[in-house]
N, C-alpha and C positions, 0 to 999 in steps of 0.2 A: 516805671511804669508795670502794671501788674495787669494779666486778663484774669476776669474773674466770670466764671462760667455758673450760671444759674439755670436751675431745672424747668419744667412746664410751668406755665403761667397762661391765666385768663383771668380778665376782671370786668364781667358782665355788667356790673353798676357801675363802675368807676371810683368806688370807694374804698378801693384796698389802700392800707399805709404800711409802709416799709422802713420805719425809724432807725433800722439797725445800718441802712446803707450809710448813713451820714457819719457815723464813727469807722466804719469798714473801706469806703472807698474814696482815695485822693483824687484830686482834681484830673490828674492825666491819666487815671487808671481807665480801663475799657471792661465794659459790661457787655455779656453775651446772653441772650435771653430765649429761651424757646418759647414763643407765642402760639398757643394750641388753641388756635382757631382763628377765625379772621376779625378783623376789625370791621363791624358794620355801622353803615349809616342808616337812615331812615328808609332807603330806597332797597336794600338788601336785607329781605328777612324771610327768604324762600327756601328752607331746607331741601336738599336733593332727596333726601330720605329721611321725611318726617318720625320713620319709626324706629328712630334710635336717639342717643344723646348726640344733640348737636352743640358743642361747645364754640362761643364766641365772646368777644370784648366790644364794648362801646365805645364811641369816639372820645371818650376821656380817659380811656384805660391806661395811659401812657403819660398823665399829667403827673405821676409821682417820680417819674426819672427824668424830668426835665432839666434838673440839675447835673445830669450824668451822661457821659457819651456810650450810649448804649447802642447795639447793633442784634436786631430781631433774626430770629432763625424761622424760617417759613417751611421747611421741610418735617411736617409730620402729618398725621393720619386726620386732624380735623381741619386742616387751613381751608381743605374744600366741600366742607359740611354744606355750604349755602352756594346757591346759583351766583355766580361771578362773584363769591367771596374771596379768592384771591386776588383777581385782579383790583378791585374794589380796596383790598387792603394795601396792596403793593401803589395805588393811586393816593391814599391818606397819607404813607409814608413818605411818598415821593413830595408830597406839598408840604409836609412838615419837616423835609430835610432829614428823615431818620434813614439810618441803613439798615439794609435787610441783606441775608443772603438764604442759600438752600433751594433756589429755584433752578430750572435748567439753563436759564440765561445767566443767573449768578450763582454758581454753586459753589463758591468760597468767597472769603474776605482777609484781606490783607492788612497787617500793621507793621509800623515801624518803631521801635523801640530807641528814641533818641539817647537815652541813659546809656546804653552801650551797642547801640547800633546794630542790635540784633532784627531780623527780618522774620515775620509770623505769618502763618497763612492758616486758616481754619476751614476746612471744608464741613460740609453739612449735607446728610444723607437721610432720606426715610426709608425704612424698610417695607415692601408690600404685607410681610407677616402682621403689620398694626391694622389692616384691613381699612383703609382710607376709601371711603365714597370713590373717589376718583385720584391718580395720581399725576393728573394735567398739570404741566407747569411747574412741579416740583422735581428736585434734584433725589431721584430714587436708586436703593440699592439695586444695581442691575449687573449684567455681564460685563459693562464696561467700568463700572465704579472703580476697582483697582487700577485699572488702564490710567483713568483720568488722573489718578493721584500719583501712577508712576511717572507719567510724563511731566506733571509739575515738578516731581522731586529731580528728574533727570535735568530740566531746565533751570532749578534753583538748589542746587546740591546744599548751599548753606542756611537756607531758610528752615525755621521751626515749623514742623507741620502738624495740626493737631486735627483729629477727625471726631467730629460729632455725629453719632449715629441715632436716630427715635427708633428703636427696634425692640423686641422682646415681647414678655407676655405679661397682661397686665395683673399686678398683684402678685406676682410670682417671686419668690425670694433667690432665684438662680436665674443666671442668662440662658438664653435659647443655646444650644450646641452650634447651631448653625452660624450664630452671632459671635460668639466665642473664638470658633474657627475662622471668621472673616477678620475680626479684629488684629487675631495673630497675623494673619496675610498682610493687613496693612502696614503693621510693625515691619514684618519682612521686607517691605518695601522701601521701609528709612521713615515711616510715620514717628513721631517723637512721642505721642500720648492719644489716647483715644478714651471719649469720653460719651456715655450713653444715657439716653432716658425715655420713657414711654411708661414701665412698669408702675408708676406713679407711688412706688416705693422705693428706699433705697436697697442696694445691691452690694456685693462684696467688691473689694478693689486687689488686682492683680499684676504682678510684676513679670513681664514678659521681655527677655533681652535686653534687662535694665530700664525697660518704658512702663510706665504706669498705663493700666486699664481700669475705668471707671466703669461698671457696667450696669449701675444705674444711680444717677444721682437724686431719683426723686421730684416731687413737687418743690417747686418754690412757692407758688401761691394758685390753688385751684378752690374757690370758694364752692361748698356744697351747697348749694341753692337752688332755685328753677330756672331751668333752661328752656324756654318755649313750652311750658306747662309740665315739664318732666323734671321731677326732683333729683337731682344728684345726691347720693349717697354710698359712700365706699364700704361704709361699715367696717371701718378698718383705720384704728387710729393712727398706725405707721404713713398713711397717706399726708398727714400733718407735718411729717419730717422730712428734712430735704438736707442735700450738701450743696455748699457753695464751695467749688475749686477756686483756689486763687493761685495762677499761673506765673510765679514770679521771673523764671527761666526755666527750661528744661529740667535742670537740676534740682528746682527749689520749687515745690509744690506743696501748697497747704490747704486742708480741709475744713471749712468751717460748717457745723450745723445750725439749721436753722428750723424755726417752728411756726405753723400757721396756727392762730388762734380763729376757728369758725366764728365764735360768738362774736370777737371784736372786729372781725375782718381786718387783720393785722397779722404781719409777719415779725417775728422777733427773734434776736441771735440767741443761740442755746451755749455753744461753746467750741472751741478749735479742738480737733481730734487728731491724736497721735497717727501718722501716716503708716509707721513700721507696726503700731499695734495693730492696726487695721489690716496689714498684710498677715500677720502671725495668725489672725482669727479666721482666716479665709480657708473653708473646709476644704475646699479644691484644689488649693495651690499646687503647682508643679504638675497637676494631672496631665497625663496625654489625652489627645482628642478621644481616643476609646476609652479611657478610663473615665473622663469626665461624662462621656455619654452613657455610661452604666450609673454613675453619681447621680446624674439629672434625672434620669428615667425612673429612678428610686425615689428622689427626693422632691420633684416639680411642683408637687400640689396642685396639679392641675385636673381637669376632667379627664377621666379614663378614656374618653372617646376623642381628646384632642391629641394628635399626633404630635411626635416629637420630630424636628427637623434638625437633621445633623450637619448639612451644607445646603449654601445656595447653589440653584442652578443646574441639578442633576435631575434625573428621571423622577426619583423619589421624590424629591422637592415639589417637582410639578405636580406628581400624582395626589401628595397631600395636601397642597396648596388649593387643587381643585375641588377636593374633598370638603376643606374649610369654607369655600366660597358656596358650595352646595348647602352646607349646612346653614349660612347666614341667610342665604335666599329661603329655605324652608322656614326660619326662624321669621324673617320679614312678613311671610305669607300668613303664617299663625298669629302674629300681631295685628295684621290688617284685617284679619277674620276674626277678630275679638276672642281667639281661642287661647290666646296667652299675651299675659300682661306682665312684664318685669317691672314696669314702672309703678304698680300701685304700691 
């Protein structure tokens, strides 16, 4: 049995195709997919904030996965874009007997590999730095996140633990220093690997204390189409490339690169990557937190007005985060007043 981790996914028209899965996935393998937005039925179409991109999938979104054992991550910044969106999605998944996790009631999912009797646990968290409309019902990164994982590790010393984090800065080539710091703390507690998404492009992989950290595996499939009257366009071809992480066991991890073809509504297989070569290409491998902070500040490729977050939970984090919320509030006011239109 292998665990396959896929990146961000929405299917608003229900017509995406993934022929690559047939050759990659065996019957006893498990798929873990980030559902980047709720599954909507006809009764739930009211976004909480209409002045932003609101991502969603329709009722037929998961049809192509019917032959696979797939579990859906609900810990992300778009799952609460719509009123009752999270609860409606959970109802649909329950009715279809689909497993999910990343909520406050179901923060993790467990698997048992009958091939080698190895137990697995996968946690999923969402960072408030992804600026969700609401984190209600979502398993969020907070002051108790490390303790949640520690309690599980203490009770299950022989289980392989993987942490999924929806975090980072969109379209940034490098992880936010606060996230890199947190991921290392997870591994210090005994986590066996960390896998992240949200930037919509892939980022580097790093090895820390012998454990792999994948800072962003990018998109699996996000169609650049119209969402409630707003045309999504990343203007970046890298958003069409993503990684699938195949976890055979904690010693054997494989990386498969996939490509989204926007004009064909299809995801195809590109090639398998050499993980050792990926590690060698990492420009910040082995950096201390201080060294990485200097590297990131110089290379983050973000607005000069966007602050750098170096750690979660301290006074500096709170101050900077409130500043970001204020800028988002002003942005929404300008859009409402028709003084600014980022969607034209």
